[in-house]
Structures are given as structure tokens and as C-alpha cells.
C-alpha positions as CSV (number, residue, x, y, z in Angstrom):
1,M,110.4,105.0,101.0
2,I,112.8,102.6,102.7
3,K,110.0,100.3,103.7
4,K,108.7,100.3,100.1
5,R,112.2,99.4,98.8
6,K,112.5,96.6,101.4
7,S,109.2,95.2,100.3
8,F,110.3,95.2,96.7
9,W,113.4,93.3,97.5
10,L,111.4,90.7,99.4
11,I,109.2,90.1,96.4
12,W,112.2,89.9,94.1
13,L,114.0,87.4,96.3
14,A,110.9,85.2,96.7
15,T,110.4,85.1,92.9
16,V,114.1,84.4,92.2
17,F,114.0,81.6,94.9
18,F,111.0,80.0,93.3
19,L,112.5,80.2,89.8
20,V,115.9,78.8,90.8
21,L,114.2,75.9,92.7
22,G,112.1,75.2,89.7
23,W,115.1,75.2,87.4
24,S,117.1,72.9,89.6
25,K,114.1,70.5,89.9
26,A,113.8,70.3,86.1
27,S,117.6,69.8,85.7
28,A,117.5,66.9,88.1
29,A,114.7,65.1,86.3
30,V,117.0,63.8,83.5
31,T,116.7,60.0,83.4
32,Q,119.8,57.8,83.5
33,V,120.0,54.3,81.9
34,L,122.5,51.6,81.3
35,P,124.2,51.5,77.9
36,D,123.5,48.7,75.5
37,G,126.0,45.8,75.6
38,S,126.7,42.4,77.0
39,Y,128.5,42.4,80.3
40,D,130.1,39.7,82.5
41,V,129.3,40.6,86.1
42,Q,131.3,39.2,89.1
43,T,128.7,38.1,91.7
44,S,128.8,37.0,95.3
45,Y,126.1,35.7,97.6
46,Y,125.6,36.5,101.3
47,S,123.3,35.5,104.2
48,D,123.0,39.1,105.5
49,D,121.8,42.3,103.9
50,A,125.1,44.0,104.8
51,A,127.0,41.5,102.6
52,K,129.4,40.6,105.4
53,Q,128.7,36.9,105.9
54,A,129.1,34.8,102.8
55,S,126.4,32.2,102.0
56,T,128.4,29.0,101.6
57,A,125.5,27.1,100.0
58,M,124.6,29.8,97.4
59,N,128.2,30.4,96.4
60,S,128.4,26.6,96.0
61,F,125.2,26.2,94.0
62,W,125.3,29.4,91.9
63,G,128.1,30.7,89.7
64,Q,130.2,33.7,90.6
65,S,129.8,35.2,87.1
66,S,126.4,36.5,85.9
67,K,125.5,37.8,82.5
68,L,123.9,41.3,82.0
69,I,122.6,42.1,78.5
70,V,121.2,45.5,77.8
71,K,119.3,46.3,74.6
72,N,117.3,49.5,74.0
73,N,117.5,50.3,77.7
74,Q,116.0,47.0,78.7
75,A,118.2,44.7,80.8
76,T,118.2,40.9,81.1
77,L,120.1,39.5,84.1
78,T,121.0,35.8,84.1
79,F,122.4,33.8,87.0
80,T,124.0,30.4,86.5
81,Q,123.5,27.3,88.7
82,K,126.4,24.8,88.9
83,S,124.7,21.9,90.6
84,A,121.6,20.5,92.3
85,M,119.2,22.1,89.8
86,S,116.6,19.4,90.2
87,M,115.9,20.2,93.8
88,M,115.3,23.9,93.1
89,T,111.7,24.8,92.6
90,G,111.9,28.6,92.1
91,A,113.9,31.7,92.8
92,T,113.4,35.5,93.0
93,F,115.5,38.6,92.6
94,D,114.4,41.9,94.1
95,G,110.8,40.7,94.2
96,H,110.9,39.3,90.6
97,Q,110.3,35.7,89.9
98,L,113.2,34.2,87.9
99,R,112.8,32.2,84.7
100,K,114.4,28.7,85.1
101,T,116.2,26.9,82.2
102,V,117.4,23.4,83.1
103,T,120.2,21.3,81.7
104,G,120.5,18.2,83.9
105,Q,121.8,19.4,87.3
106,T,122.9,22.8,85.9
107,G,120.9,25.7,84.4
108,T,120.2,29.4,84.5
109,W,117.8,31.8,86.2
110,S,116.9,35.0,84.3
111,V,114.8,38.1,84.7
112,N,114.0,41.1,82.5
113,L,114.3,44.5,84.2
114,S,112.8,47.9,83.2
115,P,115.2,50.9,82.6
116,Q,114.4,52.3,86.1
117,E,115.3,49.0,87.7
118,A,118.4,48.3,85.6
119,V,120.2,51.5,86.8
120,K,120.0,50.1,90.3
121,L,122.4,47.3,89.3
122,A,125.4,49.4,90.3
123,T,128.8,47.9,91.1
124,Q,129.0,47.1,94.9
125,S,125.2,47.3,95.1
126,V,123.4,44.6,97.3
127,H,120.1,43.0,96.3
128,S,117.8,40.5,97.9
129,G,116.7,37.1,96.7
130,T,115.0,33.9,97.7
131,V,115.3,30.3,96.5
132,G,112.8,27.5,97.0
133,Y,113.8,23.8,97.1
134,N,112.3,20.4,97.5
135,V,114.2,17.5,99.1
136,N,112.3,14.2,99.1
137,G,109.0,16.0,99.4
138,Y,110.2,18.4,102.0
139,K,109.7,22.0,100.7
140,S,111.1,25.2,102.0
141,T,112.6,28.6,101.1
142,Q,115.8,30.4,101.9
143,N,116.7,34.1,101.8
144,F,120.0,35.3,100.4
145,Y,121.6,38.5,99.2
146,V,123.4,39.3,96.0
147,K,126.4,41.7,95.6
148,F,127.7,42.7,92.2
149,T,131.4,43.3,92.7
150,E,132.6,44.1,89.2
151,G,131.4,44.4,85.6
152,I,128.3,46.7,85.8
153,P,128.7,49.5,83.3
154,A,128.4,53.2,84.3
155,V,125.1,54.8,83.6
156,I,124.5,57.2,80.7
157,E,122.0,60.0,80.3
158,Q,118.7,59.1,78.6
159,P,119.2,58.7,74.8
160,G,118.0,61.6,72.8
161,K,119.0,64.9,71.1
162,Y,121.3,67.2,73.1
163,Q,122.8,70.6,72.5
164,L,126.2,71.9,73.7
165,D,126.9,75.6,74.3
166,V,130.6,76.1,73.6
167,K,133.4,78.5,72.9
168,Y,136.7,78.0,71.1
169,D,139.9,79.0,72.9
170,V,143.5,79.0,71.9
171,A,145.3,75.8,72.8
172,D,148.4,76.3,75.0
173,G,151.1,74.1,76.4
174,E,153.7,71.9,74.9
175,N,151.1,69.3,73.7
176,G,148.5,71.9,72.8
177,D,146.0,70.5,75.3
178,I,145.8,73.4,77.8
179,D,143.0,76.0,77.7
180,S,144.6,79.5,77.5
181,G,141.2,81.1,78.0
182,E,141.9,83.4,75.0
183,P,139.5,83.3,72.0
184,S,140.9,81.4,69.0
185,M,140.6,82.6,65.4
186,I,137.7,80.1,65.2
187,Q,135.8,82.0,67.9
188,S,136.7,85.6,66.8
189,G,136.2,84.8,63.1
190,G,132.9,83.0,63.7
191,L,134.0,79.9,61.7
192,W,132.1,77.4,63.8
193,A,128.7,77.6,65.4
194,N,128.6,78.2,69.1
195,Q,126.1,75.4,69.5
196,I,127.0,71.8,68.7
197,T,124.3,69.1,68.6
198,Y,124.5,65.4,69.0
199,H,122.2,62.4,69.4
200,L,123.1,60.1,72.3
201,N,122.5,56.5,71.3
202,S,121.4,53.7,73.6
203,D,124.8,52.1,73.5
204,G,126.4,55.3,74.9
205,T,127.9,56.5,71.6
206,A,126.9,59.9,70.2
207,D,126.3,61.1,66.6
208,L,127.7,64.7,66.7
209,T,127.2,67.5,64.2
210,L,129.3,70.7,64.1
211,A,128.1,73.4,61.7
212,Q,130.6,75.7,59.9
213,P,128.9,78.8,58.4
214,K,131.9,80.1,56.4
215,M,135.4,79.3,55.0
216,M,134.4,75.6,54.7
217,D,136.3,75.4,51.4
218,Y,139.6,76.1,53.2
219,M,139.2,73.3,55.8
220,T,140.7,69.9,54.8
221,W,140.8,68.0,58.1
222,L,139.0,68.1,61.5
223,S,139.0,65.8,64.5
224,I,137.4,66.0,68.0
225,D,139.0,64.1,70.9
226,G,141.1,62.2,68.4
227,Q,138.0,61.1,66.4
228,K,138.2,62.0,62.7
229,M,135.2,64.0,61.4
230,T,133.5,63.7,58.0
231,K,133.0,66.8,55.9
232,Q,129.4,67.1,54.8
233,V,129.1,69.5,51.8
234,T,127.1,69.4,48.6
235,D,129.9,71.0,46.6
236,P,133.7,70.8,47.3
237,K,133.9,74.6,46.8
238,A,131.0,75.3,49.2
239,T,131.8,77.9,51.8
240,S,129.5,76.4,54.5
241,G,128.6,72.9,55.6
242,N,128.7,70.5,58.5
243,W,131.2,68.1,60.1
244,T,129.9,64.8,61.6
245,V,131.4,62.1,63.7
246,T,130.3,59.2,66.0
247,L,132.0,59.6,69.3
248,P,132.7,56.5,71.5
249,L,131.5,56.3,75.1
250,S,134.8,57.4,76.4
251,S,134.5,60.7,74.5
252,V,130.8,61.2,75.3
253,E,131.6,61.2,79.0
254,K,133.4,64.5,78.4
255,L,130.4,66.2,76.9
256,A,129.5,68.0,80.2
257,A,129.5,71.6,81.4
258,G,132.9,72.7,82.6
259,K,134.8,70.1,80.5
260,T,136.9,70.6,77.4
261,L,137.6,68.7,74.2
262,I,140.6,69.1,71.9
263,G,139.9,69.8,68.2
264,N,142.6,69.3,65.7
265,M,142.2,71.0,62.3
266,S,144.0,71.5,59.0
267,Y,143.3,74.4,56.7
268,T,144.9,75.4,53.4
269,V,145.3,78.8,51.8
270,P,145.7,78.0,48.1
271,N,149.3,78.5,46.7
272,L,150.4,79.8,50.1
273,F,150.5,77.2,52.9
274,T,148.7,74.4,54.9
275,H,148.5,74.8,58.6
276,N,147.7,72.3,61.4
277,V,146.5,73.7,64.7
278,N,144.8,72.6,67.9
279,V,141.8,74.4,69.4
280,I,140.2,74.0,72.8
281,I,136.4,73.4,72.7
282,A,135.2,74.6,76.1
283,I,131.7,73.4,77.1
284,N,129.6,76.0,78.9
285,D,126.4,74.0,79.0
286,N,124.8,70.8,77.9
287,Q,121.0,70.6,77.5
288,L,118.6,67.7,76.6
289,I,116.4,68.9,73.8
290,T,114.3,65.8,72.9
291,A,114.5,62.6,74.9
292,D,114.0,59.2,73.1
293,P,111.2,57.2,74.8
294,L,112.4,54.5,77.1
295,A,111.9,51.0,75.7
296,T,110.2,48.4,77.9
297,T,109.4,45.5,75.7
298,A,109.5,42.4,77.9
299,V,107.5,41.1,80.8
300,P,109.7,41.2,84.0
301,E,108.4,37.9,85.4
302,P,108.2,35.1,82.8
303,T,105.4,32.6,83.6
304,T,107.0,29.4,82.1
305,D,110.2,27.4,82.4
306,A,112.1,27.7,79.1
307,N,112.6,23.9,78.7
308,E,109.4,22.6,80.3
309,G,106.6,24.8,79.0
310,N,104.6,24.5,82.3
311,D,103.8,27.2,84.9
312,S,107.0,27.8,86.9
313,Q,106.7,27.4,90.6
314,S,107.1,30.5,92.7
315,V,109.3,30.4,95.7
316,T,106.5,31.0,98.1
317,N,104.3,28.4,96.3
318,S,106.9,25.6,96.0
319,S,104.7,22.7,94.9
320,S,107.2,20.8,92.8
321,T,107.8,17.2,93.8
322,T,111.0,16.8,91.8
323,Q,113.4,14.5,93.5
324,P,117.1,14.9,93.6
325,T,118.8,12.6,91.1
326,T,121.1,9.8,91.9
327,S,124.2,12.0,91.4
328,N,123.1,14.0,94.4
329,S,121.7,11.2,96.4
330,S,124.6,10.9,98.8
331,T,124.4,14.3,100.4
332,V,122.7,17.6,99.5
333,K,124.0,20.7,101.3
334,N,121.5,22.6,103.4
335,L,120.8,26.1,101.9
336,T,121.8,27.6,105.2
337,G,125.3,26.3,104.6
338,S,125.5,24.9,108.0
339,A,124.8,21.2,107.6
340,A,124.5,18.3,105.1
341,I,121.1,16.8,104.3
342,P,120.9,13.1,103.4
343,S,118.8,12.7,100.2
344,T,118.0,9.0,100.2
345,E,114.5,8.0,99.2
346,T,113.6,6.2,102.5
347,S,110.6,7.3,104.4
348,S,112.8,8.5,107.3
349,S,114.7,11.0,105.1
350,A,112.2,13.8,105.6
351,T,112.4,13.3,109.3
352,T,116.2,13.6,109.2
353,V,115.9,16.8,107.2
354,K,113.4,18.2,109.6
355,Q,115.5,17.5,112.6
356,S,118.7,18.9,111.1
357,T,117.1,22.2,109.8
358,S,114.9,23.6,112.5
359,K,115.3,27.1,111.0
360,A,114.3,25.8,107.5
361,V,111.2,24.1,109.1
362,K,110.1,27.5,110.4
363,T,110.5,29.1,107.0
364,S,108.6,26.2,105.4
365,S,105.6,26.6,107.7
366,S,105.6,30.3,107.0
367,A,105.5,29.6,103.3
368,V,102.6,27.2,103.6
369,K,100.8,29.8,105.6
370,N,101.3,32.3,102.9
371,E,100.1,29.7,100.3
372,Q,96.8,29.3,102.0
373,S,96.4,33.0,102.7
374,A,94.2,35.2,100.5
375,T,96.5,38.1,101.0
376,S,99.3,39.1,98.5
377,T,101.5,42.0,97.8
378,M,101.8,43.7,94.3
379,N,105.1,45.5,93.6
380,V,104.5,48.3,91.2
381,I,105.9,51.5,89.7
382,Y,103.9,54.6,88.7
383,N,104.5,55.9,85.2
384,K,103.3,58.9,83.3
385,I,100.4,58.3,80.9
386,G,100.1,59.9,77.5
387,S,97.1,61.7,76.0
388,H,96.0,58.5,74.3
389,G,96.5,56.3,77.4
390,E,99.9,55.1,76.4
391,D,102.7,54.4,78.8
392,L,105.4,57.1,78.5
393,N,107.8,55.0,80.4
394,Q,108.8,57.9,82.7
395,P,108.2,58.2,86.4
396,S,105.0,60.1,87.3
397,M,104.7,62.6,90.0
398,I,103.4,59.9,92.3
399,Q,106.6,57.9,91.8
400,S,109.1,60.7,91.8
401,D,107.7,62.3,95.0
402,N,107.1,59.0,96.7
403,I,103.5,59.8,97.4
404,W,102.3,56.1,97.3
405,S,104.1,53.0,98.4
406,D,105.4,50.8,95.6
407,N,103.8,47.9,97.3
408,I,100.0,47.5,96.9
409,L,98.1,45.1,99.2
410,L,95.6,42.7,97.7
411,E,93.0,40.7,99.7
412,K,90.9,38.1,97.8
413,N,87.3,37.6,99.0
414,D,85.3,34.4,98.9
415,D,83.1,35.7,96.1
416,G,86.2,36.3,93.9
417,T,86.3,40.1,94.4
418,V,89.6,41.7,95.5
419,K,90.1,44.5,98.0
420,V,92.9,46.8,96.8
421,T,94.8,48.9,99.4
422,L,97.0,51.8,98.2
423,L,99.3,53.0,101.0
424,Q,100.0,56.7,101.2
425,P,102.7,57.7,103.8
426,R,102.7,61.5,103.0
427,L,100.5,64.4,101.8
428,M,97.3,62.6,102.7
429,D,95.5,65.8,103.6
430,Y,96.1,67.3,100.1
431,M,94.5,64.3,98.4
432,T,90.8,64.5,97.8
433,S,89.9,61.5,95.6
434,V,91.4,58.5,93.9
435,S,90.0,56.0,91.3
436,F,91.7,52.7,90.5
437,A,90.8,51.0,87.3
438,G,87.7,53.2,87.1
439,V,86.6,52.3,90.7
440,S,86.4,55.2,93.2
441,M,88.4,54.5,96.3
442,V,87.6,55.2,100.0
443,K,90.0,57.4,101.9
444,H,91.3,56.2,105.3
445,V,93.2,58.9,107.3
446,N,95.8,57.8,109.8
447,S,97.3,61.2,110.8
448,T,97.0,64.7,109.5
449,N,99.3,66.5,112.0
450,D,102.7,65.1,111.3
451,A,105.6,66.7,109.3
452,V,104.7,65.1,106.0
453,K,101.1,66.4,106.1
454,G,99.3,63.2,106.9
455,S,99.3,59.5,106.1
456,G,96.8,56.8,105.5
457,S,95.5,54.5,102.8
458,W,92.9,54.2,99.9
459,T,90.7,51.1,99.5
460,A,88.5,49.8,96.7
461,I,86.7,46.5,95.9
462,L,87.3,45.2,92.4
463,S,84.9,42.9,90.7
464,K,85.8,39.3,89.9
465,E,86.3,40.3,86.3
466,Q,88.5,43.3,87.1
467,A,90.5,41.2,89.5
468,T,91.6,38.9,86.7
469,K,93.5,41.8,85.2
470,L,95.8,42.0,88.2
471,K,98.7,40.2,86.6
472,V,102.4,40.8,86.3
473,G,103.1,43.0,83.3
474,N,99.6,44.6,83.1
475,K,99.1,48.3,83.6
476,I,96.2,49.9,85.6
477,A,95.0,53.4,85.0
478,V,94.6,55.5,88.1
479,Q,93.1,59.0,88.6
480,V,94.2,61.3,91.5
481,S,92.7,64.6,92.5
482,Y,94.5,66.8,95.0
483,T,93.7,70.3,96.4
484,V,95.9,73.1,97.6
485,P,93.4,74.9,99.9
486,G,92.2,78.2,98.6
487,A,94.1,77.8,95.4
488,F,93.2,75.0,93.0
489,T,92.3,71.4,92.5
490,H,94.4,69.4,90.1
491,N,93.5,66.0,88.4
492,E,96.5,63.7,87.7
493,S,96.5,60.4,85.7
494,A,99.1,57.7,85.9
495,L,99.7,54.1,85.0
496,V,100.3,51.5,87.7
497,V,102.8,49.0,86.1
498,I,102.7,45.7,87.9
499,K,106.2,44.3,88.4
500,S,105.6,41.3,90.7
501,I,103.0,39.7,92.9
502,T,104.0,37.6,95.9
503,A,101.9,35.8,98.5
504,G,101.5,37.5,101.9
505,Q,102.5,41.0,103.0
506,S,106.0,42.4,102.5
507,K,107.7,43.9,105.6
508,D,107.2,47.5,104.5
509,V,103.6,46.9,103.6
510,N,102.9,45.3,106.9
511,S,104.5,48.3,108.8
512,I,102.6,50.9,106.8
513,V,99.3,49.0,107.2
514,K,99.9,48.8,110.9
515,T,100.4,52.5,111.3
516,A,97.6,53.4,109.0
517,S,95.1,51.0,110.5
518,S,92.6,53.7,111.4
519,E,89.3,53.2,109.4
520,T,88.2,56.8,109.8
521,T,86.8,57.8,106.5
522,D,87.4,61.3,105.2
523,Q,83.8,62.2,104.4
524,L,84.9,65.5,102.9
525,A,86.7,63.8,100.0
526,P,84.8,64.3,96.7
527,V,84.4,61.4,94.3
528,V,85.9,61.6,90.8
529,A,83.2,61.3,88.2
530,V,84.6,58.8,85.7
531,T,82.9,59.1,82.3
532,G,85.2,56.6,80.6
533,K,86.2,53.3,82.2
534,P,90.0,53.0,82.2
535,S,91.2,49.8,80.5
536,I,93.8,47.4,81.8
537,S,96.2,46.1,79.2
538,S,99.3,44.0,78.9
539,M,102.7,45.4,78.1
540,S,102.3,44.5,74.5
541,N,103.4,47.2,72.0
542,T,100.1,46.7,70.2
543,A,97.8,47.3,73.1
544,A,97.7,50.5,75.2
545,P,95.3,51.4,78.0
546,T,92.6,53.8,77.2
547,A,92.9,57.4,78.5
548,V,91.0,58.2,81.6
549,N,88.3,60.9,81.1
550,T,87.1,62.9,84.1
551,T,84.7,65.7,84.7
552,P,85.8,68.8,86.7
553,L,85.2,68.7,90.4
554,T,83.0,71.1,92.1
555,G,84.1,73.1,95.2
556,S,83.9,76.3,97.0
557,K,83.8,79.6,95.1
558,N,87.3,80.6,96.1
559,Q,88.8,77.6,94.4
560,K,90.3,77.7,90.9
561,F,90.2,74.5,88.9
562,L,92.9,73.7,86.4
563,P,92.7,71.1,83.6
564,Q,94.9,68.0,83.8
565,T,98.5,68.9,82.8
566,G,99.8,65.5,82.3
567,N,102.5,65.3,85.1
568,S,103.7,68.7,84.4
569,G,105.7,68.9,87.7
570,S,106.3,68.0,91.3
571,L,103.5,68.4,93.8
572,F,106.0,69.8,96.3
573,L,107.1,72.4,93.7
574,T,103.5,73.3,93.0
575,I,102.7,73.8,96.6
576,L,105.9,75.9,97.1
577,G,104.9,78.0,94.1
578,I,101.5,78.7,95.6
579,M,103.1,79.7,98.9
580,V,105.5,82.1,97.2
581,L,102.7,83.7,95.2
582,A,100.6,84.0,98.4
583,I,103.5,85.7,100.2
584,T,104.0,88.0,97.3
585,A,100.3,88.9,97.2
586,I,100.2,89.6,101.0
587,I,103.3,91.9,100.7
588,G,101.6,93.7,97.8
589,M,98.3,94.2,99.7
590,F,100.2,95.5,102.7
591,N,102.1,98.1,100.6
592,L,98.8,99.1,98.9
593,R,97.1,99.5,102.3
594,R,99.9,101.7,103.7
595,K,99.8,103.9,100.5
596,N,96.0,104.4,100.9
597,E,96.4,105.3,104.5
598,K,99.0,107.9,103.7
599,E,96.9,109.4,101.0
600,F,93.9,109.5,103.3
């Protein structure tokens, strides 16, 4: 009897553990964004990623105040250049090519960022950048780092409809701002609803609605957190109705579990008295009911200069032959900040530059090598895909669980085809098949015995026509199939959103490729049967990629096959759930066996 009770508690604890973990995972999935607005951001430039050593040149050339404009969760970041604009051929920020606007020797550099990227622009955060320059035909690039020291707004929760679970307590203290913990007449009399709803707007304000089911005709005034509310009734003598108000961002920050708001009300008993009183609104819980879709309307890397109309030169492909103007002809400061470069137009000037900037020469030769190379790195994010192939602008399981690297390697062949390499640093042994733009990929296993259950890569060859779709701003449909052994096989679709493409291999790509260089193909991996070729579309609102249709995979008889659930949850959570259910089943079978033995 004791052993049976012990087994029951084991099953109960395992189930509770799984449920609690699943609840916490769902709660943590709420997306944060920057509020709408125009912000002046104090900016500093450094030569090291720890932001300890100031970059004399960049702080001289670029302004210390940047402009951040956020609209509908989409951010535009603009840097200013104070001098020597004519010698600058291009610039990047966090892998994005910047848009150049020139006004003589001054100008601006701008980039559009997605909601997921914009929230990384936190105060005191450090970001990487590069700038390309051309001095009398000598071309090179220089790395630098950007630190935002002041002006970045605090993030807000994703706009949408929220619901507060509240109670109304008696206000105590001299100023009526202390929660006594005792129910007020509002609570005991049921005058106001215990749930308050509000819609969080993209600028951080909230349109709040408080329902009053009775005695509405007695109430003459109501405010929350000092904000006067509007009485919403069809008849002045109506006994029920709503109160509405738009709360500012400062008040919205208080709409969280465990916090309190002060309500001030005035009610009148006809021919007797009018009474003013405070009430404490204690918030027990705040839940997101319906999230507004995240807006991503602009291409992160613009392709033309605003004033010139021609293709802008990338930093690694600095082919501009623009000469410094006469105003800068005396001396042009080296971008390392360590020396001055003569900028006369004599034939010996390039030699002088070369001798005084040996470090820059090394960078330049590296850039030329990348320019001639057929290898490039595509920086991407992985978003959820809707039932009609639309971009839901929310991180997919692949993104949130860091299953694939956000850098994809591209290798162009002589015939115009392109080899695509997806790098997978974890969970490789759970993955059975992948298709990229409708093309089945080959699995290359590096290791299956480490703590993260295997690493490796996936490769596919895209045709010349398909390769032309690999452009910044385009979205590629992918299909993934993974198997939990002895349990089920699940098909997952996602969109690969291309954020930037740079020549050569980035450092993290190079390291992953090196560790996953084994070309051992997993012959056990089944191939996804694609019945509908996924489309690749631009980020235009009028064009969305077509949904990916797949046929069920075949497998052993003890496998269960589930339909695609559309990014219903984390792969880690799914695997954990299977483990919990398996443990529960084993305990149950053990108890049943002992019972049968006793009966026998």
C-alpha cells in the first residue's frame, strides 16, 4: 500500500513539473518592442568591442547624437557624419548596410530594423560597425564599435489586448495611497468588475476599460492613477456602464502583477450627500489575450543612395573612385586615429598612404580577397509562417531554441548555381529532413555524442534561377522534420527572412563550418516529399510566400505521426513532455505488474 502511494506521488509530481514548466515557457514568450516615438540618442565610437578605447577618427567624423525613430514597432536608426563624406564609400551596422545621404562633406547613414532587432538597441549596449573609404584611389575598410549611452526608450510589451485580474481594497494612510488589504465597498458590493481590459498601443499608451455592473447612476467622477476617466452610458440614469481612459506610458508601466493603482471616485446619494474617496486597485495578474501582429514594412538594407540614385557601394566592395575635395586636400585623418594621411592628387600620395597605414593595407587586401571570392554569408532570422504562407513576424521554434545559426553560408558555382549551407550546432540527431526553397537538403553529421545531442550542417544546391531570389528582404520557405524516437515525427514550416548578405565568411560561420566539416551523410534521414514548391517573395505587403505542402513521412510501426501544428511550442518542451509521459507510463506498468503478481 505504501509503495502504491509512493508511485502515485511520483506520477503526480512529474505531471505538475511538466505543467509548471510549460506554463513558465508560455509566459516567457511574450514579445517586447520599442514604443513609437522620435528619440535623440547619445552615441560614442570605440576601437574595441569592450568599448574601452575611444575611436578618435570615428568620434571626429561621425556625430555624437543619433536619431532613432520608431513607428509601428519598426525602427529607423540614423547616424550623422560631420566631415569627409566624399571619401566614405560605405558603412555597416550590426551586419546591415547603411543608406548614405550626402550634403557636401556632411550627410547621414540610416538603417531600418525589425522589431526583434530594435529591442537590442538598449542604453549602454555595444554594437559593431565597419566603414569603407577611398583616398586617392586607395581603398580600405575599418572596424569600429558603437555604444548608445543615453536616449534609448525602455521596451514595452507587444501591443494587443490585455486583461487585468484585480481586487479593490480600502485606501489607508494620510494621503490615501496605502493598501490596507481590507476589501473596500467597491469589492464587497460588487460595483466594479474584477477584470479590467485594456489595449496596449504601439506608442506605449493604453486604452483602458472598467466595467461597472450596478449603481452607475450614483457615480459622478472617477480617475485612475490621476487620469480622469470618461463615463460611457447610453442613458444618464442607467445603472450599469463602462469607464474609459487612455493611460500614458508612465501609468502603463504600473499595470503588472503585484503592483497597485489609486482610484479616486465621487458618488452622490440624491438629497443626502456627495462623497469623495480613494480606493486601491491591487493587480493580481496581467495576461495577454490577443497580440497585435508586429509590423515590418521596410527593407533593412536599402540598395541606393538617397541623393545619387545608383547602387550604393558595400563596405567590403568599396569600388568608389570619389576623390576628397579641396577642403580636405591638406590632410585626411587615418580611420585608425593614429596618423594623418596626405590627400594630394600626386602619384606618390597612394604610396605615402600605404607606408603610413600598414594595418589598413592588410585590411584592404583582405577586402579585395573577399571581393573576388565566391563565398558570402547571409544573416537571417527564422519567423513563424501562417497557414497561407504569410510572415507572422514572430520567432519560430528554430529561432527561439537556437537550432540553426543565424548566418547561412553561400557558395556560388561557375554555372551560376549556389550551394547553401545551414549550420546546426545542436539537436542534430533529432532532425530527419530539411527542405530549403523546395529543395531537399543533405544532412552532414559532425557529432552525435555531445551534450547538445549532435551538431552538423545541411547543404543544398539551388538552381541559377532560384539563386537570384537570395536577396536582402526576401523570405525563403523552409520545411523541417524532426523525430522523437519511438514517439512521433513532426513537420515544422518557417520563413527564412534575409537581413543582410556580406562577402566572405563571418567569424562564427567560419568556426562552425570548421567544427562541422565532416562530410558523413546521414543515410537514415528520410526526404520530405514536397508537393507544392515554396515561393520566395519580397517583404512587400502585397506579396506573401505560398504555404509549403508536405506529405506525411513513413516510418516504423511504433511511430506516431502528428500533423503540422504551426510552431505550437518549443522542441525542448516537446521532448521533455515525451520523457515525462514515458516515465509515467513505466511507473504505471510497474504498478500493474506488481498487482498482477499479487493476485496470481
